[in-house]
C-alpha positions as CSV (number, residue, x, y, z in Angstrom):
1,M,96.9,11.8,67.1
2,L,93.2,12.1,66.3
3,R,92.3,9.8,69.1
4,R,94.4,11.9,71.6
5,C,92.6,15.1,70.5
6,I,89.2,13.5,70.9
7,L,90.1,12.2,74.4
8,I,91.3,15.7,75.5
9,L,88.1,17.4,74.1
10,S,86.0,14.7,75.9
11,L,87.7,15.4,79.2
12,L,87.2,19.2,78.8
13,F,83.5,18.7,78.0
14,A,83.0,16.5,81.1
15,V,84.7,19.0,83.4
16,S,82.5,21.8,82.1
17,L,79.3,19.7,82.7
18,L,80.4,18.9,86.3
19,S,81.0,22.6,87.0
20,W,77.8,23.8,85.3
21,G,75.5,25.8,87.7
22,Q,78.0,25.9,90.5
23,E,78.7,29.3,91.9
24,P,82.3,30.3,92.1
25,V,83.9,29.9,95.5
26,V,84.5,33.2,97.2
27,P,87.1,33.1,99.9
28,T,85.8,33.6,103.4
29,Q,88.2,36.4,104.1
30,S,86.8,38.3,101.0
31,L,83.2,38.0,102.4
32,Q,84.3,39.3,105.8
33,D,86.1,42.2,104.2
34,T,83.0,43.1,102.1
35,V,80.7,43.0,105.3
36,Q,83.2,45.2,107.2
37,E,83.4,47.6,104.3
38,K,79.6,48.0,104.1
39,S,79.4,48.4,107.9
40,S,82.1,51.0,107.9
41,R,80.4,53.0,105.1
42,L,77.1,53.0,107.1
43,Q,78.8,54.2,110.2
44,Q,80.5,57.0,108.3
45,A,77.1,58.0,106.8
46,K,75.6,58.2,110.3
47,E,78.5,60.2,111.6
48,R,78.2,62.7,108.7
49,F,74.5,63.1,109.2
50,K,75.0,63.7,113.0
51,Q,77.8,66.2,112.3
52,R,75.5,68.1,109.9
53,I,72.8,68.4,112.6
54,D,75.4,69.6,115.1
55,D,76.8,72.1,112.7
56,K,73.4,73.4,112.0
57,L,72.5,73.8,115.6
58,N,75.8,75.4,116.5
59,E,76.2,77.8,113.6
60,P,76.0,81.5,114.5
61,Y,72.6,83.2,114.3
62,D,71.2,86.7,115.0
63,T,70.6,86.9,118.7
64,T,68.8,90.3,118.6
65,R,65.9,90.1,121.0
66,N,63.1,91.1,118.8
67,S,59.8,89.4,117.7
68,G,61.6,86.9,115.5
69,Y,64.2,85.8,118.0
70,W,62.2,82.9,119.3
71,W,61.9,81.3,115.8
72,R,65.6,81.7,115.2
73,A,66.4,80.2,118.6
74,L,64.0,77.3,118.0
75,K,65.7,76.4,114.7
76,H,69.0,76.2,116.6
77,G,67.6,74.2,119.6
78,H,67.8,77.1,122.1
79,V,64.3,77.2,123.6
80,D,63.5,78.5,127.0
81,F,59.8,79.2,127.8
82,N,60.9,80.7,131.2
83,D,62.9,83.4,129.4
84,S,60.6,86.5,129.0
85,T,62.9,88.0,126.4
86,M,62.4,85.3,123.8
87,G,59.6,87.2,122.1
88,Y,57.1,84.3,121.8
89,P,53.8,85.1,120.1
90,K,50.8,85.5,122.5
91,F,49.2,82.3,121.2
92,V,52.3,80.2,121.7
93,M,52.7,81.4,125.3
94,F,49.0,80.8,125.9
95,C,49.3,77.2,124.8
96,Y,52.4,76.7,126.9
97,R,50.9,78.2,130.0
98,T,47.7,76.3,129.5
99,Y,49.7,73.1,129.2
100,M,51.7,73.9,132.4
101,W,48.5,74.8,134.3
102,G,46.8,71.5,133.2
103,D,49.9,69.5,134.1
104,R,50.1,71.1,137.6
105,T,46.3,70.9,138.2
106,F,45.4,67.5,136.7
107,N,48.7,65.5,136.8
108,S,50.6,66.3,140.0
109,Y,51.2,63.7,142.7
110,D,52.7,63.4,146.1
111,S,56.2,62.1,145.2
112,T,56.4,60.0,148.3
113,Y,53.5,57.9,146.9
114,V,53.6,58.3,143.1
115,V,56.4,59.0,140.6
116,G,56.6,59.1,136.9
117,T,58.4,56.4,134.8
118,G,60.4,58.9,132.8
119,K,59.0,57.6,129.5
120,N,56.2,59.0,127.4
121,W,55.5,56.1,125.1
122,K,54.2,52.6,126.0
123,L,53.6,49.7,123.6
124,F,52.3,46.4,124.9
125,L,50.8,43.1,123.5
126,K,47.7,41.6,125.1
127,S,46.0,38.2,125.2
128,N,42.4,38.9,126.1
129,N,40.0,36.0,127.0
130,W,36.4,36.7,127.6
131,V,32.7,35.5,127.6
132,D,29.4,37.3,127.6
133,S,26.3,36.0,129.3
134,Y,22.6,36.7,129.5
135,I,20.5,35.3,132.3
136,G,16.9,36.0,133.2
137,R,13.5,36.4,131.6
138,P,13.7,38.5,128.4
139,V,9.9,38.2,127.7
140,K,7.0,37.0,129.7
141,G,6.9,33.2,129.9
142,V,10.5,32.6,128.8
143,T,13.4,31.9,131.1
144,Q,17.0,31.6,129.7
145,I,20.6,31.2,130.6
146,I,22.9,32.0,127.7
147,N,26.7,31.9,127.8
148,S,29.0,32.5,124.8
149,N,31.9,30.2,124.1
150,L,35.3,31.4,125.3
151,V,36.7,34.0,122.9
152,S,40.5,34.5,122.8
153,N,41.7,37.8,121.3
154,I,45.2,39.0,120.5
155,G,45.8,42.7,120.5
156,V,48.2,45.6,120.7
157,T,47.9,48.9,122.6
158,L,49.9,52.1,122.0
159,S,50.1,54.8,124.6
160,F,51.4,58.3,124.6
161,M,51.5,60.1,128.0
162,A,47.8,59.9,129.2
163,V,46.3,58.6,126.0
164,S,46.0,54.9,125.1
165,V,44.4,53.3,122.0
166,G,44.1,49.5,121.6
167,Y,42.7,46.9,119.2
168,S,42.3,43.2,119.5
169,L,41.1,40.5,117.2
170,G,39.8,37.0,117.8
171,V,42.2,34.2,117.1
172,S,39.5,32.4,115.1
173,N,39.4,35.5,112.8
174,L,43.0,35.0,112.1
175,I,42.9,31.2,111.6
176,H,39.6,30.7,109.8
177,G,38.9,34.1,108.5
178,D,35.6,34.3,110.3
179,N,34.3,37.6,111.8
180,V,33.9,36.2,115.3
181,S,35.0,39.0,117.6
182,N,37.0,42.2,117.9
183,K,37.5,45.0,120.3
184,V,38.5,48.6,120.2
185,D,39.3,50.6,123.3
186,F,40.4,54.2,124.1
187,S,41.4,55.7,127.5
188,F,42.6,58.9,129.0
189,T,44.1,58.8,132.5
190,C,45.6,61.5,134.6
191,A,46.0,62.1,138.3
192,R,42.5,63.5,138.9
193,F,40.3,61.5,136.6
194,T,40.1,58.8,134.0
195,A,37.8,58.2,131.0
196,D,37.6,55.1,128.8
197,A,35.6,54.2,125.8
198,Y,35.1,50.8,124.1
199,Y,33.4,48.9,121.4
200,W,33.2,45.2,121.1
201,E,31.3,42.6,119.0
202,N,31.0,38.9,119.4
203,N,29.4,36.5,116.9
204,N,30.7,33.4,118.5
205,D,28.4,30.4,119.2
206,I,26.4,30.4,122.4
207,N,25.3,27.7,124.8
208,A,21.7,28.3,125.7
209,T,19.4,26.8,128.3
210,Y,15.8,28.0,128.1
211,R,12.2,27.1,128.9
212,I,9.0,28.5,127.2
213,K,6.0,27.9,129.6
214,S,3.3,28.7,127.0
215,L,4.5,25.9,124.7
216,D,5.9,22.8,126.4
217,N,7.4,24.0,129.7
218,V,10.4,21.8,129.0
219,T,14.0,22.8,129.6
220,H,16.0,22.9,126.3
221,K,19.8,22.9,126.0
222,V,21.3,23.9,122.7
223,R,24.5,25.1,121.1
224,Q,23.3,28.0,119.0
225,S,24.8,30.2,116.3
226,G,23.2,33.2,114.6
227,V,23.2,35.4,117.8
228,S,25.2,38.6,117.3
229,R,26.1,40.8,120.3
230,K,27.5,44.3,120.1
231,A,28.3,46.9,122.8
232,M,29.8,50.3,123.2
233,G,30.2,52.7,126.1
234,L,31.9,55.5,127.8
235,T,32.9,55.6,131.5
236,A,34.5,58.5,133.4
237,Y,35.2,59.0,137.1
238,Y,37.1,61.4,139.4
239,F,39.6,60.3,142.1
240,F,39.2,62.1,145.4
241,N,42.6,61.0,146.8
242,N,44.4,62.0,143.5
243,K,47.7,63.1,145.1
244,R,48.5,59.6,146.5
245,Y,46.6,57.1,144.4
246,A,47.5,56.4,140.7
247,Q,45.1,54.3,138.7
248,A,47.5,54.7,135.8
249,A,50.1,52.6,137.7
250,A,47.9,49.5,137.5
251,Y,46.2,49.9,134.1
252,C,48.2,52.3,131.9
253,F,51.8,51.7,133.2
254,S,52.7,55.4,133.1
255,K,53.3,55.8,136.8
256,Y,55.0,54.0,139.7
257,Q,53.1,53.6,143.0
258,K,55.7,53.7,145.7
259,R,53.4,53.3,148.8
260,S,50.0,51.7,149.1
261,A,47.1,54.0,148.8
262,G,43.4,54.0,147.8
263,S,40.8,56.5,146.7
264,W,37.0,56.9,146.5
265,L,35.8,57.8,143.1
266,A,32.6,59.1,141.4
267,G,31.5,59.6,137.8
268,F,29.1,58.5,135.1
269,S,28.6,55.8,132.6
270,L,26.9,55.6,129.1
271,Q,26.4,52.2,127.6
272,H,24.7,50.7,124.5
273,Y,23.8,47.1,124.0
274,D,22.5,45.3,120.9
275,V,21.7,41.6,120.8
276,K,19.8,40.1,117.8
277,L,19.0,36.7,116.2
278,D,19.5,35.6,112.6
279,V,16.6,33.2,112.3
280,E,18.2,31.6,109.2
281,K,21.0,30.3,111.4
282,L,18.9,29.0,114.4
283,S,19.0,25.3,115.3
284,E,16.1,23.1,114.2
285,D,14.5,22.8,117.7
286,V,14.5,26.6,118.1
287,R,13.5,27.7,114.6
288,P,9.8,26.8,115.0
289,Y,9.4,29.4,117.7
290,F,10.6,32.2,115.4
291,P,9.3,31.4,111.9
292,T,10.3,34.9,110.5
293,Q,12.9,37.5,111.4
294,A,10.1,39.8,112.7
295,D,9.2,37.1,115.3
296,A,12.8,37.0,116.7
297,P,13.3,38.9,120.0
298,R,15.7,41.9,120.0
299,V,17.6,43.3,122.9
300,L,18.5,46.9,122.2
301,Y,18.9,49.4,125.0
302,N,20.9,52.4,126.3
303,D,22.1,52.8,129.9
304,Y,22.6,56.3,131.5
305,C,24.1,55.9,135.0
306,L,25.9,57.6,137.8
307,L,28.6,55.6,139.6
308,F,30.4,55.7,142.9
309,G,33.1,53.3,144.1
310,Y,36.6,52.7,145.5
311,G,40.0,51.7,144.2
312,H,43.1,50.6,146.0
313,N,46.8,50.0,145.1
314,W,48.8,47.6,147.2
315,V,52.6,47.9,146.8
316,L,53.8,44.4,147.5
317,S,57.5,45.2,146.6
318,P,59.3,47.9,144.6
319,K,58.5,45.9,141.5
320,W,55.1,44.4,142.3
321,L,51.7,46.1,142.4
322,L,48.2,44.8,143.0
323,N,45.0,46.8,142.3
324,F,41.3,46.2,143.0
325,T,38.6,48.7,141.9
326,I,34.8,48.3,142.3
327,T,32.2,50.7,141.0
328,P,28.4,50.2,141.4
329,Y,26.2,52.4,139.1
330,I,22.6,53.3,139.2
331,G,20.5,55.0,136.5
332,Y,17.9,54.3,134.0
333,R,17.7,52.1,130.9
334,Y,15.9,53.0,127.7
335,N,14.6,49.9,125.9
336,H,14.1,50.4,122.1
337,F,12.0,47.3,121.8
338,P,9.7,47.0,124.9
339,N,6.9,44.5,125.0
340,A,3.4,45.7,124.1
341,D,2.4,45.8,127.8
342,D,5.7,47.1,129.1
343,R,7.5,50.4,129.5
344,A,10.4,51.7,127.5
345,T,12.3,53.1,130.5
346,N,13.2,51.5,133.8
347,I,15.8,51.7,136.6
348,S,19.1,50.0,135.8
349,L,21.5,48.7,138.4
350,N,25.0,47.8,137.3
351,L,28.3,46.7,138.8
352,R,31.9,46.8,137.5
353,A,34.9,45.2,139.3
354,R,38.5,45.3,138.0
355,T,41.7,43.8,139.3
356,A,45.3,43.9,138.1
357,A,48.7,42.6,139.1
358,V,51.7,44.4,137.6
359,Y,55.5,43.6,137.6
360,N,57.9,46.3,136.6
361,H,61.5,45.8,135.5
362,K,63.2,49.0,134.3
363,Q,61.5,50.0,131.0
364,F,59.7,46.6,130.7
365,F,56.5,45.5,132.4
366,M,54.1,42.6,132.4
367,G,50.8,42.0,134.1
368,I,47.4,40.2,134.4
369,Q,44.1,42.0,134.5
370,G,40.5,40.8,135.2
371,N,37.2,42.6,134.6
372,A,33.6,41.8,135.4
373,D,30.9,44.0,134.1
374,H,27.3,43.2,135.2
375,H,24.2,45.0,134.0
376,R,20.8,44.3,135.7
377,Y,17.6,45.3,134.1
378,K,14.1,44.8,135.5
379,S,10.8,45.9,134.2
380,R,7.2,44.8,134.5
381,N,7.6,41.7,132.3
382,S,11.4,41.4,131.8
383,R,14.3,40.6,134.1
384,L,17.8,40.4,132.6
385,V,21.3,40.3,133.9
386,N,23.9,40.5,131.1
387,S,27.6,40.3,131.9
388,L,31.0,40.5,130.4
389,L,33.8,38.5,132.1
390,E,37.4,38.8,130.8
391,F,40.9,37.9,131.8
392,S,44.0,39.4,130.1
393,I,47.8,38.7,130.1
394,L,50.0,41.4,128.7
395,T,53.6,42.5,128.4
396,G,55.2,45.7,127.0
397,I,57.9,48.3,127.0
398,R,58.2,52.0,127.8
399,F,60.3,54.2,125.5
C-alpha cells in the first residue's frame, strides 16, 4: 500500500515538472473571438466619435445675422466668405481678401499648360550625393586642385503648398557618428517667383594636388583631412512666362505641367563661403608649410550677384517631365582675408545649372535631380573656381 502511494506521488511530481513554465493552450477560436471583439469595440468608438461631431455640426443654432453670426456659423461648419451678411470682422475679411488677391496675382496659371495636383502636402525622401571642389591659385605662387570625397546624404523634405523645408545627413554620420556633412534647405515657389535658402557643411577628407613654386616647385598629391567647408546662401528669381511655365512641377511637385513651355528669369543671389584648415590634422608633408594655425590660409568671402537665365519644361508624356534651368550671375565678392598686396572686393562670375526628371503616378511621384553650382573669383594675386556638384534620387507622396 505504501509503495503504491509513493508511486502515485512520484508520477504526479513528474507530470508537474514537465508542465512547469508552459503556457496554457488557448484555443485558436478563442483568440479569433478576442481579436474580433477588440476590433468591433474600436470600430464602435470611431462611429460614436464621428456621430458626436455630426451632431455638434447639425444641432440648431442662432441664425440671427448680427456681428456674432460668423462665429456661430464657423463652429457649426457653415462658412461662406462670399456671403456679405456673415458679419465677419474687418481684420478677418482683410486677411481673406489679401490671401485671395495673392493667390490670383502670384499663383494663377493658364490651365491648358499648368494645373494643380489637388493636394497641399508633400512628403518625400531623398538620397543626395555630392562633392565640392576648389581649383586655382588661392595665393601667389601656389596652384591647387582640391576635390572632396563623395558624400552620400539621406534626407527628408516636407512641403505645404508653396513652402518646403528639408534636412539631410551624411550616411557616415549615421554609421560612425562622425560629423561629416549635413544640409538644410528652404524654398518658397509660386507661379511668379521662387526663392530658396540653404546651408551645408562638409568635413569629409579631400584629395589635393598642389604645387608651391617658392619652395620646391614639385607637384604633390595627398589625401587630406582637417579641411572644413561651410556655405549658406539665398537665391530668388522671377519667371517672365509665369502663366505657362511651372518650376514647381519639376522641383516642388505641387503642379502638373500639361504642355511643354519655358521662361526667361531674373533675380539675385547672396552667398557666403568659409573654408579653413586645422593644422593639427594636416598630413606630414603639408604640415611644414603651415607650422601654426595663423599660417594656414583661410577662404572666407561673400558674393552679391544679379542673375539672368532660362528654364524649360519638356512634357514627354502625361506622367513624365524633364526640366533644365541655367542661370549665370555677375556681381562682386568681398574677401574677408585678402593678401597684403591684394584688394578685398573684386568681380565675381558664377554659374548655376539644374536638371530634373519627374515621374507622376496619382498621388505618388519619383524623380532624379542634378545641380552644378560654380563660383569664379579673380583678383590681382588669386584665381579660384569653387564648385558644388550633386545628384539626387527621391520619391514621395502627396496628401
